[in-house]
C-alpha positions in Angstrom: 8.4 24.9 27.5 10.5 23.8 24.5 9.5 25.2 21.2 10.3 24.0 17.7 9.3 26.4 14.9 10.1 25.7 11.2 13.8 24.7 11.7 15.0 22.2 14.2 18.5 23.4 13.6 18.1 27.0 14.8 19.3 27.1 18.4 17.2 30.2 19.3 14.0 28.5 18.1 14.7 25.0 19.4 16.0 24.6 22.9 17.4 21.1 22.2 19.3 22.4 19.2 20.9 25.0 21.4 23.0 22.3 23.0 24.5 21.1 19.7 24.1 23.7 16.9 26.3 26.8 16.9 25.4 30.3 15.6 27.7 33.0 14.4 26.8 36.8 14.5 28.7 38.9 12.0 29.2 42.5 13.2 28.8 44.4 9.9 26.1 47.0 11.0 27.6 49.6 13.3 25.1 52.5 12.7 21.8 52.7 14.5 18.6 54.7 13.8 17.2 54.8 17.3 18.5 55.6 20.7 17.3 53.2 23.4 17.5 54.6 27.0 19.1 51.2 28.1 21.7 50.9 25.4 25.3 51.8 25.4 27.0 50.3 22.3 30.5 50.0 23.5 33.3 48.2 21.5 36.3 46.3 22.7 34.6 45.0 25.8 35.2 41.2 25.7 34.0 40.6 29.2 30.5 41.8 28.5 27.8 39.6 26.9 25.0 41.7 25.8 23.5 43.1 22.6 25.3 46.1 21.1 28.8 44.9 22.0 31.4 43.8 19.6 35.2 43.7 19.6 35.4 44.9 16.0 33.3 45.7 12.9 33.7 43.8 9.6 33.1 44.8 6.0 31.0 42.3 4.0 34.0 40.8 2.3 35.9 40.5 5.6 32.9 38.8 7.1 33.1 36.0 4.5 36.7 35.3 5.1 36.2 35.5 8.9 33.3 33.0 8.7 35.4 30.7 6.6 38.1 30.7 9.3 35.5 30.1 12.0 34.2 27.1 10.2 37.5 25.4 10.8 37.3 26.2 14.6 33.7 25.8 15.6 31.7 22.6 14.9 28.2 22.4 13.6 27.6 26.0 12.7 24.0 26.0 11.5 22.9 29.7 11.7 24.5 32.9 10.5 23.0 36.2 11.9 23.4 39.9 11.8 22.4 41.7 15.0 24.4 44.9 15.0 26.2 46.3 16.9 23.7 48.9 15.5 20.8 47.9 13.4 21.0 45.8 10.2 18.7 48.2 8.3 20.4 51.4 9.5 23.2 49.7 7.4 21.2 48.1 4.7 23.8 47.9 2.0 26.4 46.3 4.2 23.7 43.9 5.6 22.4 42.8 2.2 25.8 42.4 0.6 26.9 40.3 3.6 23.9 38.0 3.2 24.4 37.7 -0.5 28.0 36.8 -0.2 27.4 34.3 2.7 24.5 32.6 1.0 26.5 32.3 -2.2 29.3 30.4 -0.3 27.2 28.7 2.4 23.7 28.0 0.8 22.9 25.3 3.4 23.2 27.7 6.4 20.2 29.4 8.0 20.3 33.2 8.0 18.6 35.4 10.6 18.4 39.1 11.3 17.7 41.0 14.5 16.3 44.5 14.1 14.3 47.3 15.7 12.1 47.2 12.6 12.1 50.9 11.9 13.6 50.5 8.4 12.8 46.9 7.8 9.8 47.2 5.4 11.6 48.4 2.3 13.9 45.3 2.4 11.4 42.5 3.2 11.1 41.3 -0.4 14.9 41.5 -0.8 15.8 39.5 2.3 13.1 36.9 1.3 14.7 36.5 -2.1 18.1 36.2 -0.5 16.9 33.3 1.7 16.6 34.9 5.2 14.4 32.5 7.1 14.2 34.1 10.6 13.8 37.7 11.7 13.7 39.1 15.3 12.1 42.5 16.0 12.5 44.2 19.3 9.1 45.6 20.4 9.1 47.0 23.9 5.6 48.3 24.1 2.4 48.8 22.0 1.5 52.0 23.9 3.1 55.2 22.7 3.2 56.7 26.2 5.3 53.8 27.4 7.5 53.8 24.3 8.2 57.5 24.7 9.9 56.7 28.0 12.1 54.0 26.4 13.6 55.9 23.5 15.5 59.2 23.4 15.0 59.6 19.6 14.1 57.9 16.4 15.5 58.8 13.0 13.4 57.8 10.1 13.8 59.0 6.5 16.4 61.6 7.5 14.1 63.2 10.1 14.6 62.9 13.9 11.6 62.3 16.1 11.3 62.5 19.9 8.7 61.7 22.5 5.3 60.3 21.6 5.8 61.2 18.0 8.9 59.1 17.8 7.1 56.3 19.6 4.3 56.3 17.0 6.6 56.4 14.0 8.5 53.4 15.4 5.5 51.3 16.6 3.6 51.8 13.3 6.5 50.6 11.3 7.3 47.6 13.6 3.7 46.3 13.6 3.3 46.7 9.9 6.3 44.4 9.2 5.0 41.3 11.1 2.3 40.2 8.6 4.5 41.2 5.7 7.3 38.9 6.9 4.8 36.1 7.5 3.5 36.4 3.9 7.0 35.6 2.8 7.1 32.5 5.1 9.7 34.1 7.4 9.7 33.0 11.1 9.2 36.1 13.3 10.4 36.3 16.9 9.6 39.3 19.1 12.2 40.5 21.6 10.9 42.6 24.5 13.2 44.0 27.2 11.7 43.8 30.7 12.1 47.3 32.2 10.9 47.4 35.8 8.6 50.3 36.4 8.4 51.1 32.7 6.8 48.2 30.8 6.8 45.1 33.0 3.0 45.4 33.6 2.4 45.9 29.9 4.3 43.1 28.2 1.3 40.7 28.1 -0.4 43.3 25.9 2.6 43.3 23.6 2.3 39.5 23.4 -1.4 39.7 22.5 -0.9 42.3 19.8 2.1 40.6 18.1 0.5 37.2 18.3 -2.6 38.6 16.6 -0.4 39.9 13.7 1.1 36.4 13.2 4.4 36.5 15.2 5.6 33.0 16.0 7.4 33.3 19.3 8.4 35.9 22.0 11.5 36.4 24.1 11.2 38.5 27.2 14.7 39.6 28.1 15.7 41.1 31.5 17.3 44.5 31.1 21.0 44.9 31.8 21.5 48.4 33.3 24.4 50.1 31.5 26.5 53.0 32.6 26.1 56.4 30.9 22.5 55.7 29.9 19.3 57.2 31.2 18.4 53.8 32.7 21.8 53.1 34.4 20.3 53.2 37.9 17.4 50.9 37.0 17.2 47.7 39.0 17.4 44.4 37.2 14.1 42.5 37.1 13.7 40.0 39.9 13.2 36.3 39.1 9.7 36.6 40.3 9.0 39.5 37.9 10.5 37.6 35.0 8.4 34.6 35.8 5.2 36.6 36.0 5.9 38.5 32.8 6.6 35.3 30.8 3.7 33.4 32.3 1.2 36.1 31.3 2.8 36.6 27.9 2.8 32.9 27.0 -1.0 32.8 27.3 -0.9 34.5 23.9 2.3 33.3 22.2 5.0 30.6 22.7 7.8 31.8 24.9 11.6 31.4 24.4 13.2 30.9 27.8 16.8 30.0 26.9 18.1 33.3 25.5 21.7 34.1 26.4 21.5 37.9 25.4 24.0 37.5 22.7 26.7 40.0 21.7 26.8 41.3 18.1 29.9 39.1 17.5 28.7 36.0 19.3 30.2 32.7 18.1 29.5 29.2 19.3 26.7 27.5 21.3 24.2 29.6 23.2 25.6 30.5 26.6 29.0 29.0 25.6 30.5 31.6 23.4 34.0 30.9 22.1 35.8 34.0 23.4 39.0 33.0 21.6 37.5 34.2 18.3 37.5 37.8 19.4 41.2 38.1 18.6 40.5 36.4 15.2 37.7 38.9 14.6 40.1 41.8 15.3 42.6 40.3 13.0 40.2 40.1 10.0 38.8 43.5 10.7 42.3 45.0 10.4 43.2 43.0 7.3 43.1 44.9 4.1 41.7 42.1 1.9 42.7 42.4 -1.7 39.5 42.0 -3.8 41.5 42.0 -7.1 43.0 38.5 -6.6 40.0 36.8 -8.0 38.7 39.8 -10.1 40.7 40.0 -13.3 38.1 42.1 -15.3 36.8 45.6 -15.6 33.3 46.5 -16.8 32.6 49.5 -19.0 29.4 51.5 -19.7 29.9 52.4 -23.4 27.7 52.9 -26.5 30.2 51.8 -29.1 33.1 50.2 -27.4 35.5 53.1 -27.8 34.5 55.7 -25.2 33.2 55.6 -21.6 30.1 57.6 -22.4 27.0 56.0 -20.6 25.5 56.6 -17.3 25.4 53.3 -15.3 21.6 53.6 -14.8 20.9 53.6 -18.6 23.3 50.9 -19.6 21.5 47.8 -20.8 24.8 46.0 -21.0 28.4 46.4 -20.1 31.6 45.6 -22.0 34.0 43.4 -20.1 37.8 43.8 -20.5 40.9 42.1 -19.2 44.6 42.8 -19.3 47.0 40.6 -21.3 50.7 40.8 -22.1 49.7 42.2 -25.5 47.4 44.9 -24.1 43.7 45.1 -23.1 41.4 42.5 -24.5 37.6 42.6 -24.9 36.1 39.5 -23.3 32.4 39.8 -23.7 29.3 41.9 -23.4 27.2 41.3 -20.3 23.5 42.3 -19.9 22.7 44.3 -16.8 19.6 43.5 -14.6 16.4 45.1 -15.6 15.4 48.5 -14.2 12.5 48.9 -11.8 13.9 46.7 -9.0 15.3 49.5 -6.9 18.3 48.6 -4.7 17.9 44.9 -5.6 18.9 45.8 -9.2 22.4 46.9 -8.0 22.8 43.9 -5.8 22.1 41.7 -8.8 24.6 43.7 -10.8 27.2 43.2 -8.1 26.6 39.5 -8.3 26.9 39.6 -12.1 30.2 41.5 -11.9 31.7 39.5 -9.0 34.8 38.9 -11.2 35.2 42.6 -11.9 37.4 44.9 -9.8 35.9 48.1 -11.2 33.3 49.7 -13.4 34.0 52.7 -15.7 30.9 54.8 -16.3 29.9 58.3 -17.4 28.0 58.7 -14.1 26.4 56.7 -11.3 23.7 57.4 -8.7 24.4 57.3 -5.0 22.7 54.0 -4.4 24.6 51.9 -7.0 27.7 53.7 -5.9 27.2 52.6 -2.3 26.1 49.0 -3.1 28.7 48.2 -5.7 31.6 49.6 -3.7 30.3 47.7 -0.6 30.7 44.6 -2.8 34.3 45.5 -3.5 33.8 46.9 -7.0 35.2 50.4 -7.6 32.9 52.7 -9.5 35.0 55.2 -11.5 33.0 58.0 -13.1 34.8 59.4 -16.1 34.5 60.3 -19.7 36.8 59.7 -22.6 38.7 56.7 -24.0 38.1 53.3 -22.5 41.8 52.5 -22.8 42.6 55.5 -20.5 40.3 54.1 -17.8 41.7 50.6 -18.2 45.2 51.9 -17.9 44.4 53.7 -14.7 42.8 50.8 -13.0 45.1 48.0 -14.2 48.4 50.0 -14.0 47.7 52.9 -11.6 47.9 55.7 -14.1 46.1 59.0 -13.7 42.7 59.6 -15.5 42.5 63.2 -16.8 38.7 63.0 -17.4 37.7 61.5 -14.0 34.7 63.1 -12.3 34.4 64.0 -8.6 33.3 61.0 -6.6 30.2 62.7 -5.4 29.2 64.1 -8.8 25.9 62.8 -10.1 25.2 63.1 -13.9 22.2 61.5 -15.4 22.3 60.3 -19.0 20.1 61.6 -21.7 17.5 58.9 -21.3 17.4 58.8 -17.5 13.9 59.6 -16.2 15.0 60.1 -12.6 12.0 58.1 -11.2 14.1 56.2 -8.6 13.2 52.9 -10.2 16.5 52.5 -12.0 19.8 53.8 -10.6 18.8 55.7 -7.5 
């Protein structure tokens, strides 16, 4: 059964397109927040084609340059995706910054994400605003007793859960996301791993539940037993089992039958990955890209244009400076995004300051620090003369009033309500 949902150019959602339209997976998300009993995320294994495997991990900026190089080697790239090797939302800042950078340079490309769904909900509005059109959630059961057999642990909001408690935490968050994604017009695919003796008899129930929540299509994937995992001795599903599982499931939801179980660094047509690019991936992962080449400016959080004396979270605007043969020159004053948008505020600020190599501020919260530095913008927390900070960044001089990188100092007007800087 061929399916065509929303986009005729997405090879995973249109079987005909899979013969002509390439997809690229960018491996920018190494961390994971769950431990599946069938998963062994092993790097540098170019002979394996399965989720969780990549030859290297890229930073967001490296991913942009890598994709640009691939565009010259692979024809008709229509889809850019992030599928690990961990989970995109266990690495949200790297994921979101990669999407922002790619969409800025390649606005005509489709962007998709593949996730376990555990930490997806807080970022649904953001990925929608960034233009993500397709999301895949791996849901292996809708029964907590079955799920408890599939996962060793689940880590949510800095707490580790095990057994049925872990199963419930994961399942509740997964199912909650499906209608929220659909409200944003995002196409939702459900991946379910066929695990003989564990969930093979139950997958039609998964199909019924996710279809009722609005999911568009389902992909039932035979497990690949991996060494050094609890399921390493599990038998692979027989062709008959796969046929029965898919036949029962498609009574409730359209079925994808042409999955190639992609690596986290897959590149090319489905089932015809270009393995030559793995060397190119390693090359870009090892390349210390210089973000300063196209970033001639430095931003400063200041009240009067003389001192660095404002916390980043309370700065309504930033002064922009550049270096000239006659010294430092004030360029302009730039307004910062409005508070109240959480993480998205700092992503917008990173876009606003894409021509700046650094920010000088009296203090900065952990979230803007992470997001801005992931965007290649150094955040230097200091007090004192602006010229001293500019001298340090432009000319490599030491700052006497620099603060420790992990120090957090709120400004006088910061309310600490997590709606602005943190």
